[in-house]
N, C-alpha and C positions, 0 to 999 in steps of 0.2 A: 687863304685861297691860293690856288695855283692853277695854271692852265693844263688841262688834261688833253694830251695829244698823242698818247701812246700808252702801252701797258704800264702798270705801276705796282709796286709792292707796298703793303702797309703792315706795320708792326704794332700790336697791341701790348701795352705795358712795357714799352721799349726801355724804360729806365729801371725795370725789374723791382718796382715798388712792392712792399709787402702790404697786402690788402687787409683792411680791418676784419673782414669776414670772407668766407669762401663765397664767391659770386656764382657758384655752380656753373652750368654751361652758358656760354655767351655765343650767340649767333651773330655774325657780322653780315650786313647786307649793303651792297653798293646800290644806291638809288639815283635815279635821274629825273629831271624835270625840265620842261620847256619854259615855264614861267616862275620857277622858284617857290611855287605854292602847292602844286599838285604833283605828287611824287609817285613813281613806279619803281618796282624792284627790277634791277638789271641783272644782279647775280647775288645769290645767297650762298654763303660759305658754310662748311661743316662747323659744328660747335667747337669752340675753344673752351676747355675746362679751365676756368680762371684760377681755381684753387686759391691759395693765399699768396703765392709768389711764383708766377709763371709768365712766360712770354708767348704770344700767339703771332703768327705771321702768315700772310696770304698774298697771292698775286692776282690782280685783276687783268683779264685778257680783253682789251678793248675791241680787237678784231672779231672775237666771238660774241661778246656781250653788249657792245655798242657804246656810243658816246652821245651825250646830251649837253645842252648849254649849261645846265646846273647839275652838279653831282655832289653827293655826300655819302658818308659812311654812317650807317645806323647800327647800333649795338642793342640786341635784345637778350635779356638775361632770364634764365629760368629761376634765378634766386629770389630772395625776399626783398629786393630793392635795397641792397647794401649801401649804406651811407659811407662814402669813402672820401669825403671832402678834405680830411686831414692828409691823406696820401693819395692824391688823384693819379690815375694811370696816364701815361703819355702815349699818344698815337702818332706814329711817324709815317709819313708817306714819302716813298722814294720813286720818282719818275724813272722810266727805263729809256733814257735817251730821247732824241728828237723824233717827231712823227712825220 
């Protein structure tokens, strides 16, 4: 958990793991919630073609897309539900300074 008080960058597969299978296209969605149970999409990003060894990166613009008490990153894959428990991807969030 971290406090969202400004824009942030997030990187998918930041450690450049080789995936067990091609995950096809992965769509990243930043979601927000008032209560941590009912979620709404705040921003949907273009598809990241996961391939077997790639890195995806995006920037969330808080001023344009909003801020909510609870926020999360959701990943939706077009793939066949690749089991990648042996080499999981790492998602890194980088805050952009103080808000």
